[in-house]
N, C-alpha and C positions, 0 to 999 in steps of 0.2 A: 305406720303410716295411714293417713285419712284416705278413705275411699272417696272419691268425688263422682258425682253425678252430672252429667251433662245437661241441661234445660235451655229450653228456647222462651224467650218471652217477649212480648212486643210491651213497648213502651210509648206513652204519649209523647210526642216531640218537645213539650215544655221539661218533662221529668228528662228524659234522655240528654237534653241541653244540660239540666243541671248537674246529671251524672258525672258528663265529660267535663264540666268546668270544675267538678270536687277533683277527678281524677286527675287533670292537668295542675291545679293546685298543689294536691298532694303527689306529684310525680308517679301516678300509682297508673294501675289501668283500669277501664272501665268496669270490667269484671271483677276487679278485685272492691273498687268503691260499692259496687251492687251487693256483693258478699258480707262487706263490711255494714251496709243499711239494713240488709236483711237480720243479720245478726242482731244490729241494735232495737231492731223493730221486734222480734220476737222476745227479746229480753226485756223490754218496756210493755208487751203485752203481759206477760209472766208478772211483773212485778204490779201491774194494774189489776190482774186479776187476783193477786195476793192480799193487796192492798184492799179491795172489795171484800174478800171472805175474811179479814180480818175486822173489817167495818161491821160486816153482819152479825161476827161472833159477838162483839162488843153491842150491838143493838139487841141481840136475844139475850144477853145478859143483863142488860139494864134493868135496874128496879123503878128508878125514876121516873116518873111519867113525862117531866119536861126532857129530861136525856133522851128517853127513847122516843119522843118526838123530834128532838135536834138530829140523832142518830138516823131516825126513819127518812127526815127530809134530805139528809146526806146522802142515805143510800139511794134515793130517788133519784137525785141530780148525778149519780155516779151510772145509774142505768139510762136514765132520758136524758141527761144533760141539764143546762139550766133552765 
């Protein structure tokens, strides 16, 4: 059985309303929706980090200057945004 840890968080009203709507739509509890959203967010962050490291590896391995510039620009956008 997974050990549970109780946490208390304060949510902005707009976010709390969205969570409540999602819970009602899924016929689930607010807490379950929050757990699912947190799990999805953690997974998305891991995937983004993995994609960044793969891109950085391709950048370091690039021999063609044009390819290196393109990958460098892509790295910059991933770090600093558009």
